[in-house]
C-alpha positions in Angstrom: 54.4 21.7 41.5 56.9 19.5 39.8 54.9 16.4 41.0 51.8 17.7 39.3 53.7 18.3 36.1 55.0 14.8 36.1 51.6 13.3 36.7 50.2 15.5 33.9 53.0 14.4 31.6 52.2 10.8 32.4 48.6 11.3 31.6 49.4 13.0 28.3 51.9 10.3 27.4 49.1 7.8 27.7 46.9 10.0 25.5 46.6 7.7 22.5 45.4 4.9 24.8 42.8 7.3 26.3 41.8 8.5 22.8 41.4 4.8 21.7 39.3 4.0 24.7 37.1 7.1 24.1 36.6 6.2 20.4 35.9 2.5 21.2 33.2 3.6 23.6 31.6 5.9 21.0 31.7 3.1 18.4 30.2 0.6 20.8 27.4 3.0 21.6 26.8 3.6 17.9 26.6 -0.1 17.2 24.1 -0.5 20.1 21.9 2.3 18.8 21.9 0.9 15.2 21.1 -2.7 16.4 18.2 -1.3 18.4 16.8 0.5 15.4 17.0 -2.6 13.2 15.3 -4.7 15.9 12.2 -2.5 15.7 11.2 -3.8 12.3 9.1 -6.9 11.4 10.0 -10.2 12.9 9.2 -13.5 11.4 10.3 -15.2 14.6 7.2 -14.4 16.7 8.9 -11.6 18.7 7.0 -8.5 19.7 6.8 -5.4 17.5 8.3 -2.0 18.1 6.3 1.1 18.2 7.5 2.2 14.8 6.3 -0.9 12.9 4.2 0.0 9.9 3.3 -1.6 6.6 2.7 0.9 3.8 0.2 0.2 1.0 1.8 -0.1 -2.4 -1.0 1.8 -4.2 -2.0 4.3 -1.5 -5.1 2.4 -0.5 -6.1 0.7 2.8 -4.4 -2.5 3.9 -6.1 -5.5 5.5 -4.1 -8.2 7.2 -5.1 -11.8 6.7 -3.9 -14.4 9.1 -1.2 -14.2 11.7 1.1 -11.2 11.3 4.2 -12.1 9.3 3.0 -15.4 8.1 -0.3 -14.5 6.5 -1.1 -12.1 3.6 -2.4 -8.6 3.1 -5.0 -7.1 0.8 -5.0 -3.6 -0.4 -8.3 -1.9 -1.3 -8.2 1.3 -3.4 -10.5 3.0 -5.8 -9.0 3.8 -9.3 -9.5 7.0 -11.3 -12.8 5.6 -12.7 -14.2 4.9 -9.2 -13.9 1.2 -9.5 -12.8 -0.8 -6.4 -9.5 -2.6 -6.9 -8.2 -5.3 -4.6 -4.5 -6.3 -4.7 -3.2 -9.5 -3.1 0.1 -8.9 -1.2 2.6 -10.9 0.7 2.9 -11.0 4.5 4.6 -7.7 4.8 2.7 -5.9 2.0 5.9 -5.5 0.0 5.2 -7.7 -3.0 2.2 -8.6 -5.1 1.0 -12.2 -4.9 -0.6 -13.9 -7.9 -3.5 -16.1 -7.1 -5.6 -18.6 -9.1 -9.1 -17.3 -8.4 -11.0 -15.7 -11.2 -13.3 -13.7 -9.0 -13.5 -12.5 -5.3 -16.8 -11.7 -3.8 -17.5 -9.1 -1.2 -20.7 -9.6 0.8 -21.8 -6.1 1.6 -24.6 -4.9 4.0 -26.1 -1.4 3.9 -27.7 0.6 6.7 -31.0 -1.3 6.1 -29.2 -4.7 6.6 -29.8 -5.5 2.9 -27.1 -7.8 1.5 -25.4 -7.2 -1.8 -22.7 -9.3 -3.4 -20.0 -7.2 -5.2 -17.9 -9.3 -7.5 -14.3 -8.3 -8.1 -13.0 -9.9 -11.3 -9.4 -11.0 -12.0 -7.6 -8.6 -14.2 -5.0 -9.6 -16.8 -2.0 -7.3 -17.3 0.2 -8.0 -20.4 2.9 -5.7 -19.0 3.5 -7.9 -16.0 2.5 -11.2 -17.6 -0.5 -11.6 -15.2 -3.5 -13.4 -16.6 -6.9 -14.3 -15.4 -6.2 -17.2 -13.0 -2.7 -15.9 -12.3 -3.0 -12.4 -11.1 -2.8 -10.2 -8.0 -5.4 -7.6 -9.2 -9.2 -7.8 -8.9 -11.6 -5.0 -10.0 -15.3 -4.2 -9.8 -17.0 -3.9 -13.1 -18.6 -0.5 -12.2 -17.8 2.4 -9.9 -18.4 2.0 -6.2 -18.0 5.7 -5.1 -21.8 6.0 -4.6 -21.8 2.9 -2.4 -19.1 4.1 0.1 -18.6 3.4 2.8 -18.5 -0.4 2.2 -19.1 -2.7 5.1 -19.2 -6.4 4.9 -16.9 -9.4 4.4 -14.7 -11.1 1.8 -16.5 -14.4 1.3 -13.7 -16.7 0.3 -10.1 -16.2 -0.8 -7.4 -18.8 -1.4 -3.7 -17.6 -1.6 -1.4 -20.6 -2.1 -2.2 -23.1 0.7 -3.9 -20.4 2.8 -7.7 -20.0 2.8 -9.5 -17.0 4.2 -13.3 -17.2 4.8 -15.7 -14.4 5.8 -13.0 -11.8 6.4 -14.5 -8.5 7.7 -13.9 -5.5 5.3 -14.7 -1.8 5.8 -13.7 0.7 3.2 -14.6 4.4 3.2 -12.5 5.2 0.2 -8.9 6.1 -0.4 -7.0 7.9 2.4 -6.7 11.6 2.0 -3.1 12.6 1.2 
């Protein structure tokens, strides 16, 4: 019985070392978990994506990715309170607006009869942000498009910086339901 008490006393006397080992293991596990969570996000280095990877539209509309993920751009389509179609030019991760020089963006739309209609979206100036026609991220239709929904067609030509996008397919059924 005394032998057991001595062994027990020895184990207890090394208690702080055992406690330190236990806490170190927990801290290491926490660091691993956090590193894994941060690894799931976007990667600009060509690595794969995690299952939780999402880009959120800034205005509650529908996002369209242009070019290779992470190195291209995004467009957000949304209808405003007056029913007009608005197109916003966004960066590669849909986090920031990108001003472009175009004064108009054309959508080439086809209906169920295969009739083709060009819907022009005009550059919109905004004194609050300093955006001007020829230096803006916002383009808007002159009239409401609600009666035309769903829209199906292509964006004919868009230049953002040194990137040029031609005949990009677009489908828009309206703003997502909250």
